C-alpha positions in Angstrom: 143.6 88.9 92.6 141.9 91.1 90.0 140.7 88.0 88.2 139.1 86.6 91.4 137.5 90.0 92.1 136.0 90.0 88.6 134.6 86.5 89.1 133.2 87.5 92.4 131.5 90.5 90.9 130.2 88.4 88.0 128.8 85.7 90.3 127.2 88.4 92.4 125.6 90.1 89.4 124.2 86.7 88.3 123.0 86.0 91.8 121.2 89.3 92.1 119.6 88.9 88.7 118.5 85.4 89.6 116.9 86.7 92.8 115.1 89.5 90.9 113.7 87.1 88.3 112.5 84.7 91.0 110.9 87.6 92.9 109.2 88.8 89.7 107.8 85.4 88.9 106.6 84.8 92.4 105.0 88.2 92.5 103.1 87.6 89.3 101.9 84.1 90.4 100.6 85.5 93.7 98.9 88.4 91.9 97.3 86.1 89.3 95.9 83.9 92.1 94.5 86.9 93.9 93.0 88.3 90.7 91.3 85.0 89.9 89.7 84.9 93.4 88.6 88.5 93.1 87.0 87.9 89.7 85.2 84.9 91.0 83.8 86.9 93.9 82.8 89.7 91.5 81.0 87.2 89.2 79.0 85.8 92.1 78.0 89.3 93.3 77.0 90.2 89.7 74.6 87.2 89.6 72.6 88.5 92.6 69.6 90.9 92.2 68.2 93.0 95.0 64.6 92.0 95.9 64.7 89.0 93.5 67.4 86.5 94.5 66.3 84.2 97.4 68.7 84.4 100.4 69.2 80.6 100.4 70.4 80.8 96.8 72.8 83.6 97.6 74.1 81.7 100.6 74.8 78.6 98.5 76.8 80.7 96.1 78.8 82.4 98.8 79.3 79.6 101.4 82.7 78.7 100.1 84.0 82.1 101.3 82.9 81.2 104.9 86.5 81.4 106.2 86.9 85.0 105.3 83.3 86.1 105.8 81.9 88.3 108.6 78.3 87.7 109.4 76.2 90.4 111.2 75.4 90.0 114.8 71.7 89.9 114.0 71.2 87.1 111.5 67.8 85.3 111.4 65.1 84.5 108.9 64.0 88.2 108.6 67.4 90.0 108.5 71.0 89.2 107.9 74.2 90.4 106.2 77.5 88.9 105.1 80.7 90.7 104.3 83.5 89.0 102.4 87.0 90.5 102.3 89.9 89.3 100.2 93.2 90.9 101.3 96.3 90.6 99.1 99.2 89.6 101.4 101.3 92.7 101.0 98.3 94.9 101.4 97.7 93.2 104.7 101.3 93.8 105.7 101.2 97.5 104.8 97.9 97.9 106.6 99.7 97.0 109.8 102.4 99.7 109.2 101.3 101.4 112.4 103.2 98.7 114.3 106.4 100.0 112.6 105.6 103.6 113.6 105.5 102.3 117.2 108.8 100.6 116.7 110.3 103.9 115.5 108.8 105.7 118.5 110.3 103.2 120.9 113.7 103.5 119.2 113.6 107.3 119.3 112.7 107.2 123.0 115.4 104.6 123.9 118.2 106.3 122.0 116.9 109.9 122.4 116.9 110.5 118.6 115.1 113.1 116.7 113.5 112.4 113.3 110.1 112.7 111.5 110.3 109.3 109.8 112.1 106.5 111.5 114.2 103.7 110.0 111.5 101.0 110.3 108.9 103.1 108.4 111.6 103.9 105.7 112.4 100.2 105.3 108.7 99.3 104.9 108.2 102.2 102.4 111.3 101.1 100.3 110.1 97.5 100.3 106.6 98.6 99.2 107.9 100.7 96.4 110.2 97.8 95.2 107.3 95.4 95.3 105.1 97.7 93.2 107.9 98.5 90.8 108.3 94.8 89.8 104.5 94.5 89.3 103.1 93.9 92.7 99.6 95.4 93.3 98.7 95.5 97.0 94.9 95.3 97.1 91.8 94.6 99.1 88.5 93.4 97.6 85.3 93.6 99.6 81.8 92.3 98.9 78.7 92.6 101.0 75.2 91.1 100.7 72.2 92.0 102.9 69.0 90.1 103.3 65.5 91.1 104.4 62.5 88.8 104.6 64.2 85.9 102.8 65.5 87.8 99.7 68.7 89.7 98.9 68.0 93.3 99.8 71.4 94.9 99.2 74.7 94.2 97.5 78.1 96.0 97.4 81.5 95.4 95.8 84.6 97.5 96.4 88.2 97.3 95.2 91.2 99.2 96.7 94.5 99.0 94.9 97.7 100.7 96.0 99.2 102.3 92.9 101.6 105.1 91.9 102.4 107.8 89.4 106.1 107.8 88.4 108.2 110.7 87.4 105.4 113.2 86.4 105.3 116.9 87.0 101.9 117.1 88.8 103.0 114.9 91.7 104.5 117.7 93.8 107.8 117.4 91.9 108.3 114.0 93.4 109.5 111.1 91.2 107.2 108.7 93.0 103.6 109.5 94.2 101.8 106.6 95.9 98.0 106.6 96.4 95.0 104.3 96.6 92.8 103.7 93.6 89.2 102.9 94.7 86.2 101.7 92.7 82.9 100.6 94.2 79.2 99.9 93.6 76.5 99.6 96.3 72.8 99.6 96.7 71.3 102.1 99.1 67.7 102.6 100.4 67.1 105.8 98.3 69.0 108.5 96.5 68.8 112.0 97.9 68.1 113.8 94.6 68.4 117.2 96.2 71.9 116.7 97.6 73.6 114.1 95.4 72.1 114.2 91.9 72.5 117.1 89.4 69.6 117.8 87.1 71.0 115.9 84.2 71.7 112.7 86.0 68.3 112.8 87.7 66.6 113.2 84.3 68.6 110.4 82.6 68.7 107.8 85.4 66.9 108.7 88.7 67.6 105.2 90.1 71.4 105.3 90.2 74.3 107.7 90.6 77.8 107.6 89.2 80.1 110.0 91.2 83.3 110.6 93.1 84.0 112.0 96.5 85.2 115.6 96.8 87.7 115.2 99.6 89.6 112.0 98.8 93.1 112.7 100.1 95.7 110.2 99.1 93.2 108.4 96.8 91.4 108.4 93.5 87.8 107.1 93.9 84.8 106.4 91.8 81.6 104.8 92.9 78.0 103.9 91.9 75.0 104.1 94.2 71.8 102.5 93.1 68.3 101.7 94.6 66.7 98.3 94.7 64.3 99.2 91.9 67.0 100.1 89.5 67.0 98.3 86.2 69.1 95.0 86.7 70.5 95.4 83.2 71.9 98.9 84.1 73.5 97.5 87.3 75.1 94.5 85.5 76.5 97.0 82.9 77.9 99.4 85.5 79.3 96.5 87.6 81.8 95.6 84.9 85.1 96.2 86.8 88.4 95.7 85.1 90.3 93.5 87.6 93.3 93.3 85.2 94.4 96.3 87.3 95.4 93.7 89.9 98.0 92.1 87.6 99.1 94.8 85.1 102.8 95.6 84.9 101.8 99.2 84.0 99.8 100.3 87.0 96.2 101.5 86.7 95.9 105.2 87.5 92.3 106.4 87.7 88.6 105.4 87.7 88.5 104.8 83.9 91.0 102.0 84.4 89.2 100.1 87.2 85.6 100.8 86.2 85.7 101.6 82.5 82.0 101.3 81.6 80.7 103.4 84.4 83.4 106.0 84.1 83.0 106.4 80.3 79.3 107.3 81.0 80.4 109.6 83.8 82.8 111.4 81.4 80.0 111.7 78.8 77.6 113.2 81.3 80.3 115.5 82.8 82.5 116.6 79.9 83.6 119.7 81.8 85.4 117.7 84.5 
């Protein structure tokens, strides 16, 4: 009996190990495919210049994303915009987590239970942590291109990655602290120097701003705003995102990971932060 039990335990251990290895391989394959698509989209956005690239040329480059594109309601020869969104499957699943909150609310009402976090939400949270622990990086990548009078007038590129700190003191004594790492760049009509630029940034580069929001709860974000007349060489340099964050086993943690070139400059200009 003991021999049979030992064999059963051994087979079970082998089976669990096999499932884990298969899950790890599948996770990495899915992440690599997503990363290659995000890098392709980034390279296409990098090739566009506000005020210089003809709209027809931009459309030819981006037409193969038609299935996941959202075209503005007003789109004619004088004005149009296109937004392309790549959603990693698990990110899409997690973004619908409100459904599981409703399930928990229904269960609480039917069985007259009392709890702050219900079983459905806990299951989703556990699965999410497990997915990220084996290398999964739930993410969303968004690109937008606007046109005015036949030429590209605005461009934007944003990356959102679900990530975590593990077993560190600053995370409210928790062993796991999950948040969203965000990096983005976008063109805007003009920079409000009085409100958004400190004196040093304005003197050094009045056509673009590298910054981070002050009240980003549950996230770490860095962004670049630039005007249409900014030097294209500066924009190409600042738009060098490191999308290996989408596939790294060790998760990316802050702006210097996802946007290394821009954030190195930000740190140089703001050494006190």
